[in-house]
N, C-alpha and C positions, 0 to 999 in steps of 0.2 A: 439600429444605427445610432451611434453617438453624435450629439450636436457638435458643430465645429468648435465653439468656445469651450465645451467640456472635454473634447478630445485634446485640444491644445494645452488646457490647463493640466490634464493628467500628465502630459509629457513634461511640463515644467515642474510639476510636483515631484516627478521622478528623477529630476536632475540634482545631483550633488555636486556642488563645486569642487574641482580638482585641486591637488595640492598646489602649493605656490613655488616660485623660484625667483631668485634675485637676478636682474639683468641690467645691462647699461641703459640708462635713459634714452640714449640714442637709438637703441634697438626696440623701444617700447611702443611704437606706433600701432595702434589697433588692438593692443593687449588690454586686459582688465586689471585694475588695481586689486591686490590682495591685501593691502594695507591702507590705513588712512594716513594721509600725508598732512603733517602739522607744521606750522611756521616755527622754526627754531629760533628766529629773531624777527623783529618787526619788519614789515613789508609796507613801504620802503624801509630801509635800515636807517635812514637819516633824513632830515629836513632837506630839501632841494629846490632848485628853481624849475618851474614848469615852462619858463619862456627864456629867450635871449633878452637881456636887459641890464638893469642895475639894481643890485641889492641895497637896501637902506632901512633906516628906522622910520616908521611912518610918523613917529612923534616929531622927527626932525623937519618935517614939512607940514606940521599940524596947523600952521597959520594960514593954510590955504594958498592956492596959486596966485600969482606966479611964484615959483621957488627955484632955487639953484643950490647945488652941492658940489664940492670938489670930488674928483674920482681918485680914490687912494690906491687903486691897482685892479687887477682882474683875476677871476677864478674860472678855469675850465672843468668840464666833467672829468672826475679822477684826481683832481687836485685837492690838497687840504688847504682851505682858505685861511687867510690871516684874520684876526679879530677885527671887527669894524669899529673904528673910533667914532665918538660923538660928532654929529654933524658931517659925516662922510658918506660916500656912496662907493660901491665896488662893481666893476664891470663883471657880469656874471652871464654864463651860457646854459642853455637847457641841460638839465641833469646834473649841474653842478652843485655841490654841497653849499647850503646857505651858510655864510660866515657867522661866527658868534657875534651877538649884538644886533644882527639884522632881523627884521620881522616881516619884510614885504619886498616885492620886486616890481619895478616899473619897467614896462616893455620898451625896447629901444625905439619903437615907432612913436612913443609918446614924449620923447625928450629931443632937445637939441643939444648937441655936444659941441663945445668950442674949447679946444685944447684939453685941459684936465677939468673942465667944469661942465655939468649938465644943467639944463634949464627946462622947465615944463610948466604948462598950464593945467595939467591934469591932477586931480586929487588922488591920494594914495591912502588905502586903508590897511591895517594890519592883516597879514594873511594873504594879501593879494598876490596871485600867481606863485604861491608857495604850496608844495606838496609835503605834507608832514610825515615823519616817521611813524610807521604803524597805521597809516590812513587806509591802507587796503586790508592788511591783517596784522593784529597784535600778536606779539610773541606767544606761541602755545595755541593759537587759533587754528581751526580746521581749514585746510586748503582744499584738499581733494579727498572726497570719501571713498572708502573701500567699495568696490563694485562699479566704479566709474570706468568706462572705457576711454582709453587715451587717444584722443585726437590731437590735432596740431596745437590747439589752444590750451588743452590740458597739459601737454608736454611743455608748452611755454611757461605755464604757471609753475610746473615742477621744477624747471630749470631755474626760474626766478627765486624758488625756495631753496636753491643751492643743492639740489639733489643730483648726484651723478649716476646712482643706481637706484632701483626701485623694485619692490616686490610685486609680482604679478601672478595670476593664476596660470598654470600650465596649459598649453594648447591641447585640446582634445585630439586624440588619435582616432581618425575616421577611416574606415575601409569601405569602399563602395564596390559592390559586386553585381554587375550586369548578368541576367540570367536569360536563357532562351537559345534554342538551337539555330535560330534564324540569323543570329548576330555575327557580324564580322568586323574586324578593325577598319576604321575609315581609311581608304586608299589601298586596302588589300584586294587581291583578285576577287571579282564578284563571282558568285555561283548562282544559279537559278533559285529564286525564292528568298535570297539572303537580303539583308539590309545592314547599312552601316550602323554600328553602335554609337548613338549620339548622346545618350543621357549622361554617360560617365564623365565626359569632359565638363559638361554643364554643372553637374552636381559637385565635381571636384573644385571647380572655380567658386561655386557658391560657398562650399565648406571653408576654403582659404580665405574668402572674403569675410566669413564670420570668425575668423581667428584660429581654425583648426589646422592640423597636419593631416592632410588628405591623401590617400592612396587609392589608386584605381586598380583593383584586383583583376585577375584573369577571369574571363567569362565562364560561368557555370551552365551546363546545358539542362535540358529537361529530363534529368535522371535523378530520381529521389534519393537513391543511395549515394551517388556521387556528390549531390548537393549536401546531404547530411554530413558526410565526411569533410567537406570543404568548410561548411559553417562551423563545425566543431573545432576545427584548426584555427579559423579566423577569430573565433570569440576570445582567444587567449592573447590576440595581438592588438586589440583596439578598445577604445572607450565606447565607440558607437559603430555598429555594423549596419551599413545601408544596403538592402537588397533592391534591385530593380526588376519589376516584372514577376509573373508567376504567383501572385498573392490572391487571385480571385478564385473561383470554384470550377474552372474549367477542367477538362480531362488531363490536360498536360501542365496544369498549374501546381507545381510540386514544392513551391517555396515554403508555404505555411506547414505542411506536413514534415517537411525536411528540417525546418527550424525546431519544431517540437521534438522531433526524433533526436536532434542534436543536444537537446537539454534546454531549449528555450521555454520560458513561460510567456504566452501570449495573452495580453491584457485587453486588446480590442482589435478588430480587423474590418470594421466598417464605419465610415463617417458620413454624415448626411450633407455632402457637398457634391457639386458637379462642375468640373471634372474632379476626379480623386477619390470616389467612393471606396474602392477596395485598398484602404490604408491600414497597415498592420503595425502595432507596437507591442514590444515585449522586453524581456531581459533575460540574460543567461549569466548568473553570477553577478559580477560587477559590470558587465557589458550591456548597454543598451541597444535595442534593435528597432530599426525602423524599416518597414517592408513597403516599398512604393509600388504603385501600378506601372505597367511597361510603357504605356503610350507616352510619347515625349512630352506633351503639354501636361499630362496628368502627373507624371513623375516630377517634372521640374517645378511645377507650381505647388504641388504638395510638399516638396522639400523646401521651397522657399518660405511656405507658410507654417510648416511644422519643424522641419530639420534645422533650419537657420535659428529660431528662437531657442530650440532645444541646445544647440551648440553654445549659444550665448549664455544660457542658463548654467550650462556645465562649467563656464568660467566665472561664475558668480556675478555676471553682469546685472546690475540692479534694474536695468530697463531692457529686458530681452525681446520685448514685442515692439515692432515698428508702430508708429502712430498713424492711424488713417486720416485722410483728408476728406472733406465734404466736397462733392462734385455735382454737376448737374448734367443729366443725359442730354446729349445733342441729337440723338436718334432714339427710336423706341426699342424696347427689348421685351421679348415674350418668352416664357418658359412654363414647364409643367411644374406645378407646385410640389413641395415635398422635400426638396433639397436646396440648400443655399447655392445660388449660381455665382460662379466666379468667371468674370468676363474680361477678355483681353481688350484693352482700349488704348487710344491715343488721347492725350490731353492737349487742349488749347485753352490756356488760362484755367478756368474752373469748369470748362465744358469737356465732357468725355464723349469721345466718338468710339463707339463699341464696334469692333471689327465684324464684318458679316459672317467670316468663316470662324466658328467656334468649335470646330472639330477637335477632339482630344489628340488626334495624331498630327495636327498642323503645326509644325515647328516655325513656319513662316510667320504666322499671325503673332506668335509669342515673341519672336525676334524682332517684329516691328512694332510691338506695344511698348508703352512706357508706363502703364498702370494696369492694375486689376481692380475691377469694379465688382462690388458685392451686392447681389440682389437677394433680399430676405426669402427664406424657403417658401413662405406663404404667398409671395407675390406671383401674379401670373402675367399681368400686362403692366409695363412701366413705360409710359409714353414719354416722348421728348419733354424735357422740362422737370422731370422727376429728380429730387435730390437724394443722392445715395452716398455711401461711404466707398472710398477707394484707397489703394495702397500704391504709392509711387514705387516703381521698381528700383529706382536709383537709391531708395531709402531703406532698402532691405538690410 
């Protein structure tokens, strides 16, 4: 069995960033930059006032307070200000361009205005309440690095850099194939021994959340010949094929032999984790393949921990892996050593309450969890108070 970190690194090493495409900045939320974005002009582009107040020359009030100056006019954001004459002040508003000749702003709260004259007891230094051109970025400086995933604040910076379009990696095409004779569509007529297929929607949502185009394919039954034909056709239509179920060694687990018969080269099929041991990874030509176990918790957790980082890496994301947090167990955990345990838990601050029901078929405990707690493979008993690593599900 491969160790968790080794298996995940093998997936990331196999991921080649997809081609790029130019899209509108307004459509780029969640996408990954395929180019670095540089400042074509200084940011800010000009010296401006950081506050509402009065622009002046600090030297004109150099004698110290009290002082007074006549007000020669005003400048609003978006206006072109007139030059400032010696011994004058100009009413100015936040974001307005600093007038030629001014080198400071005194805020309106620090002055008394009577008619067209302002008086103050406050000293003024050059540069006070002024933001200078290029203070954030000089012309030609790097604003956003290739491989950055564009969230709201990165989009804001790209807009401030005057970009209307941007080059991003194409979305990976993902096809998810549930397997098993027992499955039926949710809401369809039940038959004896059947179960609603619940993994497909969860995995499709995780794929979309990771920036992929996800498609849920028709169920494939436990017939190796039929599965082989289906997989061979699907290889041609996606960048990542995800199969669910049938990857273990049972008499009716036909997925691995069907993948091989369809032309896939399988690179590993066991990982030292619980749940999720029967995890398969391979490739068929340019298509990557991830074979998940069928139990809902096993399938959804392994895809969250392996499939989501893989999809991010396929987009050139420089940070494909989520960052774990340190938590403290609020209740004890015991396990059989040999595989890293992945436990569903709820967080209250730094305290992690591990769910009592850790069965790999319990969708309820996963739906009610907000974190996964990792127990090292050699640990047997972890009492309350043990510090461990955890992954917040909201940060996938």
